[in-house]
C-alpha positions, 0 to 999 in steps of 0.5 A: 538930218531931222531928229524926231522930238516926239512920237504918237505910238511907241510900238511903231518907233521902238528904236527912238524909245530905246535911244531917248534917256529922258521922256515925257508921256502926254495923255488927254481924255484917256488917249496918248497924245505923244511921247516927247524926247526930253534933253534933261531929266527934270529936277522937281523939289518937294516944295514945288510938288506941294505948291502945285498940288495946292495952288498950281494945278491947271484947269485942263484935262492933260496928264503927263509922266516924266521919266528917265534912265539913270546914268550907269543903270540901264536896267532901271527907269525912274518915274520923276514927275506926274502932272495932272490937270483938274479935268484929267480923268483916272483913265488918262493916269492909268493909261500913262502908267501902261504906256510907261510899262510899254516903254520899260518893256521896249527898253528892257528895263528890269524895274521902274522906281519912284518917290511918291510925294503926293498923297493923292496917289494912294498906296492902294492904287500903286499896289493895284498897278503892280507897284511894291513899297521899296526902301522902307527904311528911307524917309518918304514913300518909295515904290518899285514896279519890278519886271523880273518875271516878265512884262504885263500884257501891253494893251497899250493899243487901247490908249492910242488916239 
């Protein structure tokens, strides 16, 4: 039996989205290229984030978001990593966020949490996308996107290729 490792429309295969604990949303030119199944959630160090933001940013128009569901916490997703090429536009990043919201809806997640270490992602942008500061007594910039009162209108269709 062959298992799918990626899909191009989360609404056509919600069963896979619900089964995959770790995933990557890949966007290009403002459109969803694919959602990939990941076997392990990424472990990214602060040093790696700093290095890539200064010297390792690729010269392409790809944007991807890595996410996972923490073990024993079915109501939450963690946004692990955002990678954006120099030519990736704002629409690709916003689209990836909307696709992540759709994944949260399909999985029945109550919230998405993230530790935002890159200063290029502004607090203003996060607030505009519905995120709130979280764990303010911890070091770093911790944010949460809650869905306790329901999910935003999907609108994911506009990001499908």
